[in-house]
N, C-alpha and C positions, 0 to 999 in steps of 0.2 A: 276514250275516243268512241263516238258512235260509228257503227258500220254503216256503209252506204245502204240506205233503204230500210234500216232497222233502228229502232229506238229502244234503249233499255228501259224497263218500266220502274224498276226500283232498285236502289243501290244494295239492299240486303238479299234480292233474288236474281239470279242470272237467267232472267227471261227477257227475250227482246220481242218486239212487235214490229210486224212488217208494215212500214210506212213508205210506199215508192215514191211518193212526192211530198216534199217538205211542206208541212202545214196542211196537208189534204187528208188527214186521217178520216176514214169513213165511219159513219155510225155503225153500230153492230146491227147485222141482220138477224133474222130468225135462225140462221143456220148455226150449228154448233162450232165451237172453236177448233182450230187445227194447231197442233203443237208439233213442230219438227225437233227431232233428237239427232244432233249431228256432231262428230267429233271436230269439224272444222269450224271457222268463224261463221255467224249467221248468214252472211251474203252467199255462202255456199248452197244454201236452200232457196235462193231467190228465183231460180227458173220455175221450180214446182210450186213455189208460193205465188207466184204471178198467175199460173194457170188456176190455182185454187181461187184467186182473187176474181179473176175473169168469170168463174162460175158462181159468184155471189158470195163466197166465204170472205167476210171482211175481218174477222178475229183470227189472225195468223200469227203464230208465235215461233220462236226458236229457242231451244234450250242446249248450251254446249255440253258434250259428253265428256267427261273427264275420267270415268271408270265404269265398270260393268258389274261390280260385285254387289252383295246385299246392302252395304253401306251406301253405295251410290244409288241404288233403287229407292232406299228409304229417303235419300235427300231429294230425289226426283219426286217422291210422293208428297213431301213437305212442299216443294215449289208448286206442283198441281193443285194441291189443297189450297194454298195461297191464291193462286190465279183465279180458280174457279169461285171461291168464296168473295174475294175482293172484286173481281171484274166481271164475273159471269154467273151471278147468282141464279139467274133464270134458267141456266143450263146445268143439268146434272152429269152430262157426259161430254167427251170431246173425242177427236180423231187424232191418233198418234201416227206419225211418219218418222220411222227410224232408219237412218242411213248408216251403213256399216256397222261399227260398234253401237250406234244408236239403236238399231233393231235388236241387238243382244240386250242392251239395258231395258229396252221397251218390254221385252218378253220377260225378263226377270221381274220388272215392276209389275206386270199383269199377274204373274205367278205369286207375288206377295200380297195380292188383294186389289191390284188396280183394276181388275174386271168390272169393279163397280163403276170406275170412271171412264174407262176406255170403251167406247162403242166399237171402234175399229183400231187395229194395230197393223200398219203396213211396214213390213221389214225388207229393206232395199240392200242387197249385196251383203247379207249378214252371215257370219260363220257361226253356226250353232254346234256346240261340241258335246251336248248330252241331250237325251231324249226325255220326254216326259215320263216315260216308263222307268227311267233310271231311279226314280223315287222309290222303286220296289226293291232297290238293293238290300241286300241281307235277308231277303225272303225267296224270290224266285229269279231275280235279275242278277246276272253276272257281266260285269262291264268289259269292254275290250281292252287291250293293252293301252291304247292311246286315248281313251275315253276320259273326259273330265269329270270329276265328282259334281253331282247336282248341288245347288246351294243348300245349306243346312236348314231347311224350313220343312214344315208339314207338307204332305202330298198336296199339290195345288189343285184348286177347282177353278177352271178356266172360265166358267160362266158362260155368258153369251157374247163375249167379246169376239168379233169377227177378225181373225188373224190370217193375214195374207203375206206369204213369204216369196219374194221375187229376187231371182238371182240370175247371173249371166249363163247362158246356155253352154258356154266353153268351160265352165268350171270342172267339169269332170275329167279333163285331161291334165290338171295340175295336182301333183302330190301334196301340196300345202292346203289344198282347198278342194278335196274330193267331193263329188256331187251328193253323196249319201250324207255327208256332213251338214249339209245346208237343208236337207229335206226333213220337215217336221211333220209328225203325225197329227199334231192339233192345229195345224194351218193349212190353208190352200197353198199349194206350191206350183209356182209359175216361173218357167225361164224364158228369158228374152234374148233376142240376137243383138245385144248390147255389150260393150266392154264394161268391166266392173265399175269404173269411174262414172261412165255415162248413165248408170241406172238412175242416179240421184238427180239428173238434170235433163233427162230426155222426154219428149212429149209422148213417146210410146209407153214409158212407165206410167205417166199421169193417166193415159187412156185406159190402162188396165185397172188402175185404182178406181177410176170413174164408174167402170162397170159394176163394181161392187156398191159404191155409193149410190147408184141409181137403182140397186136392187134387181139387176138383170139376171141374176143366177140363183139356182137352188144350190144350197149346201148339203151334202149328205155326209154324216159322220158315222163311223163304224166304231163301236166302243166294246170293250171286254167285260162281260158281267161275271162269269165264273169259269173255272177250271177244275177239272179232276181227271188227272192223267192215270192210265192204267198200262200195264205191260206185263212181261214175263215174271212169274213168280220168284224166279232167281235174281232178279234185279230189285233195287230199292229206290233208284232214281231214274228218270229219263236221261236221255242224252241231251246236248244242247239243241235248241230249236227256236225259231222265231216265226212270224206271221208275215204274210205278204197281202197287201190290198192293191189289186190292179197292178201287180208287179213291184210295188214299193215295199221295202222291207221296214218291219217294225218289231224290235227296235233297231236302229241303225248302229247303235254303239256298244252292242253287247248280244247276249243270248239270254234265253229263258231255260232254266233247269230246274226240275221239281220233283219232289218225293212222289212216289207212286201211291195211289190210294187216299191221298188227302185232298180235301175239297177246300178250294180257295174261292171267295166270293169278293168282288171289287165293286167300288163305287163307280158306276159308269161315267160319272161326270169328271173322273179323274183319269181312268184308264182308256184314253183315246188311241185307237190303232191306225186311223186314217181319216182324212177330210177330203172330199172330192166335190169339185164344182160341175154343175150341168146347166146349159142355157135354158131360160124359161120357154124357149120355143121347142124344146125336146119333144119329138114326135112320140106318141103313145103314152105320154105322161108317166113313164116307168122306165127303169134302167136295171140292168143285170151288173152286179159288182162281183168280181172274182176274188174269193177269199181262200187263202191256202195256209196250212200249217207245214212249214218246211223244216224237215228233219236235218240237222247239220251233223249228226253222228258221222264217224268214219265210215267208209263205204263197206267195210268188211263186216259191219254189224247190220242187223235188220233195222230198216227204217220205217217209221210210221208214216202213213199218207193221209192227207185230208185236202181235198180240193172241191170247193162248192161255188155255186152262182147264186148270189143273193138278189132275189127279185124285189126291187124297191120302188114303191110309188113315189112319183114327184108330187107331193101334196104337202102343203105347210102344215107342220106339227105331226105328220105321219110317223108313227114308230112301229117297228116290227121287231120280234125277237126270233132268233134262229137258234136251235139246239143241234149241234153237229157232232158227229162221232168219227175219230180217225180209225185207221186199219187195225188198231189195237184196243179199240173199245173205249178210248178216252173220250170225254164229253166236254165240249166247248160250247159255252153260251155267249152269244153275241147279240148286241143291240144296234139296230140301224135307224137313224132318225134323219128326217128331212125337214130342212128349215129354209124359209126365205127371209133373209135380214130385212128389216123396215128401211126403205130408201130414205136418204137423206138430201137426195139431189134429184130433180125432175129428169125423166128420161127424154132423150132427144126426139124431136117430133118427126 
């Protein structure tokens, strides 16, 4: 049975196309396709799909989410490859909108290589239970008691996929969905005054997505390049510590703990510590980002201190590197990059 307003494309692939009026399928526009990932039937995405359609996106699809593990992500990859090669050969990329577990699946797909296909990934009301830094497990990362294992793949390179994580501002009050669990270092994180279910069908959510599609924001990423921790000669390892970017903890699901005197170098494309948005109208064309190394050792022990303000120009492609030292002489090398995603939707007049 076909869902109201949605038509299944092919019996071998569970992809539905949005067709609000029977027999009135529009010709494809120049805009890239939009694919909804939703655990509910396709019509659950109809409100957002209709707003996309009104903005000129005519190729709108839905994919039912039945799992979020590696196997499900590989199955999604097969479906997207089929969709793009069979129906949209002129487009190399698409927009993904993941609702609830759909956002978790979309993130897993991007980490498995989907960054080549996904220009944007919007995650709506999704609970993320491991950080990107969890891939450093076994070297310098120690997971918390309730943290999930990351998927067994190589450390992901997220490429230039614009990732936006939107969640209900009331989540921090619930023990089963704490705010820190949904805050991702590799994504812009936004909370909206909506209930969890309303996130996937409210115009306020679409307006936030629209700001990104119109290229109205600078995106500033803070990435870890290298670490060399120093301390008392009587110690062999640091105590537990984490980083904070403008008050947000990285990683949220564990701590870093390192041997003293050993130099670690990271691929900045992998080790993201924070992603921050700033409006194009930002006065002065530069911002200061607060960067902190937070020592989580017991209070009875000496604690290392590092708090710095990173002055960052808001200019497309601008990259700055900062070499910082904590109070015990450790060296932390940070890369800060500013980008403006290419707009795929005209700005409002």
